[in-house]
C-alpha positions in Angstrom: 0.2 -0.2 -0.2 1.2 3.2 -0.6 2.3 5.7 2.0 0.4 8.5 0.7 -2.6 6.7 0.8 -5.5 9.1 1.1 -9.5 10.1 0.2 -8.0 12.3 -2.7 -5.9 9.8 -4.0 -8.3 6.9 -3.8 -11.5 9.5 -5.7 -8.8 10.3 -8.2 -7.9 6.3 -9.1 -11.5 5.7 -8.8 -12.8 9.0 -11.0 -15.3 10.0 -8.5 -15.4 13.8 -7.1 -13.7 13.3 -3.4 -17.7 14.7 -1.7 -18.7 11.6 -3.4 -16.4 9.0 -2.2 -17.4 10.5 1.3 -20.8 10.4 0.9 -20.7 6.6 0.1 -18.7 5.8 3.0 -21.3 7.6 5.3 -24.0 5.5 3.9 -22.5 2.4 5.8 -21.5 4.4 8.2 -17.7 4.5 8.4 -14.8 7.1 6.9 -13.1 6.2 3.7 -9.6 6.1 6.2 -11.5 3.4 8.9 -12.1 1.2 5.7 -8.6 1.6 4.6 -7.2 1.0 7.9 -9.5 -2.5 8.3 -8.1 -3.4 5.5 -4.7 -3.2 6.1 -5.1 -4.6 9.0 -6.9 -7.7 7.6 -3.9 -7.7 5.2 -1.6 -7.7 8.2 -3.8 -10.5 9.7 -3.3 -12.5 6.2 0.6 -12.6 6.2 0.8 -12.9 10.0 -1.0 -16.4 9.6 0.5 -17.2 6.4 4.2 -16.6 6.6 7.0 -18.2 7.9 9.3 -18.2 10.7 11.5 -15.6 9.9 9.2 -13.0 9.1 8.6 -10.9 12.3 5.5 -8.7 13.4 7.7 -5.7 12.9 8.5 -6.6 9.2 4.6 -7.3 8.6 3.6 -4.0 10.6 6.0 -2.5 8.3 4.9 -4.0 5.0 1.2 -2.2 5.6 2.5 0.9 6.8 1.5 1.1 10.1 3.6 3.6 11.8 5.3 1.0 13.8 4.9 -2.6 15.8 3.4 -1.1 18.8 0.5 0.9 17.1 0.1 -2.4 15.0 0.0 -4.9 18.2 -2.1 -2.3 19.8 -5.0 -2.4 16.8 -4.5 -6.3 16.2 -4.8 -6.6 19.8 -8.4 -4.5 20.1 -9.5 -6.2 16.6 -7.9 -9.6 17.2 -8.2 -10.1 21.3 -4.4 -11.2 21.3 -1.5 -9.5 20.3 0.2 -10.3 16.7 2.9 -13.0 18.1 0.4 -14.7 20.8 -2.6 -14.8 17.8 0.5 -16.5 15.7 1.9 -19.2 17.8 -1.8 -20.2 18.9 -2.3 -21.0 14.8 0.5 -22.7 14.5 0.4 -24.6 17.6 -3.7 -25.2 16.2 -1.8 -25.9 12.5 0.7 -28.9 14.2 -1.9 -31.1 16.5 -4.6 -31.0 13.9 -5.2 -34.2 12.8 -4.8 -35.7 9.3 -8.0 -38.0 9.4 -11.9 -37.6 11.0 -12.4 -38.4 14.7 -14.1 -42.3 14.4 -18.1 -42.0 14.4 -17.5 -38.7 12.8 
């Protein structure tokens, strides 16, 4: 994502007025930048659970343009209920213990 992503740039890319962009988002009860932040957080989440062990939480935060790792950790914890590192560890733990076939009688 671009460092300079803004409502003005989005409106320009969509060939609509800035006013119409804001109105469209207002109809669904969110701001343009709230949506951008949610999309960045979702992208970071997806990278967190799919990346290899060498990719750090800080790497992911930087890729998705969070101002710093601690800002990303706060946003992530607010949405998902735990820190990115804890979430990633739990996802990996579950994947390692997932049965290869259903239990008998299932």
